[in-house]
C-alpha positions, 0 to 999 in steps of 0.5 A: 327418112321420115325425119328428112321429109319432116325437115324438108317440110318445115323448111318449106313452111318456114320460107313461105308467107305467113299471114295473120288474120286481123281486121284489114281495115274493118272495125278497129279493135277497141283495146288498140291504139289508133294508127297514124299516117295516110294512104300510100305512106309507109315506115321501113324499119332496116338497119342504116348500112343495109339502107344505104347499101345496094338493097337499100337503093333497090328498096327505095327505087322499088317504093318510089316507082312512079305511077304512070297515069299521073301527069307529073311523076309522083311515087307509088309510096311515100316512105321513111326509114328507121333503124331497128335499134331505134324502133321505139314501140311508143313512138313508131309502133302505131304507124299504119303501114310498116315493113320490118327487115330483121336478121335472125338465125333462121330460115328466110321467111316473111309474115303479114300481120294486121293490127299488131300494135295499133288499129287499123295497121298492116305490118310486114316482117322479113327475117333471115340470116343476112340482108342478101337473103331477105333482099332476095326474098323481097324481090320475089314477094315484093308485088304480092306484099305491096299489093296487100299494102295497097289493098289495106290502105283502100279498105282503111280509106273507105272507112275514113271517107264514110265519116264524111259521106252522105248519109243519104245519097242524092236521089239522082243516083238511083236514076243511074242505078246506084243503091249504095256508095261512100261519096263524100258530101263535098261532091255536089250535083252539077249536072242532071241529065237523063242517063248522066249525072255529074258531081264536082268538088272544089278546093283551092287547089284542084277540082275533082269530078265523078260522072255516072253514065248509063247506056245499053250493052252494045254490040261491041261493049269493050270498044265503046268504052273510050268512045262513050267516054269522049263523047261525054267529055266533049259534049258536056264539059267545057274547055278553058278556051273557045273551041277547046274540049276534053277527051282522052289522051291516046298518045300514052295509052290508057290501061285497061283491066278486068275486076269486079264490083258488087259481084258484077264483071267491071272493067277499070281504065285509067290513064290521062285526059287531055284538052284538044285545043289548049293545055289542060290535062290530068289523071282519070280512072273510070269503071265500066260496070255490066248489069247483065240482068238489066242489059245495061252498062253503068260507067263511073268515071272520075278525073282531076283538074289542077295544076299541082297537089298530091294527085296520087292520094286523090286518085286513090280516094277516087278509086275507093269511092267508085269501087264502094258503089253498090247497084240496084236491081231493076 
């Protein structure tokens, strides 16, 4: 009986996720090669037959699921497949994000390892006796696994953004209670108003905006998030034609989720903005942070204006910038 109990426990442990500690986007190991690949890109190591079969189709649909907030459909991940036998250490092992499916004569398992062959890097192993078993395990665990890949991407992205960020933040940000932040120096102050600071970054294909707004905590703080946002957009951002103005697209309802930034309760609002009276629009994301000790709300809002480009990549950068904010006290 004792041996039976031990055997059952062993099977449970093998079938569960194993996660090895690593840098997770922290300081890279000096003895590791530098990883390659940008955010929301990953490599799938899987036999060709499985890739072309039912599981491969399901896997591609899962990874390519469109991001709803973007005006034009863009996949959650960009990816490519490599056959297990062609997986060459020197050529492929330095990729930043890898998912490996490998048939093994063992109980199904998956394992997450950081900085396996390069740094920063995340490698997800799935093992099992056949592709059907591994596929079933992936279907049960994909939400957690893909979220961990995105979290790792965000940490790596912050490191990369820090290399091009202001060494000393513009002093106007202190007026909206920002103490520290990874803000790329390409963003310049375009509007400086009491309780409102607008930063803009311009390039050939897109314009990016991040604005900071401070207001007292009201009687209905949740209901005021979109109302305050639309008031700022209408009054301080010009539309492309006379009598046009910017606002939140409500025909496709934005998504509101609770999170934390710098240990403060915050609400993330993501969706699309539109132009009333004209045809411009694009994705946006905002974080409304409650500084309870000061009885204040700080909103950091970012949106993109451009007809084309990799909006998914740019929005990930926006989110990483805004989530890096740290607030001063008093």
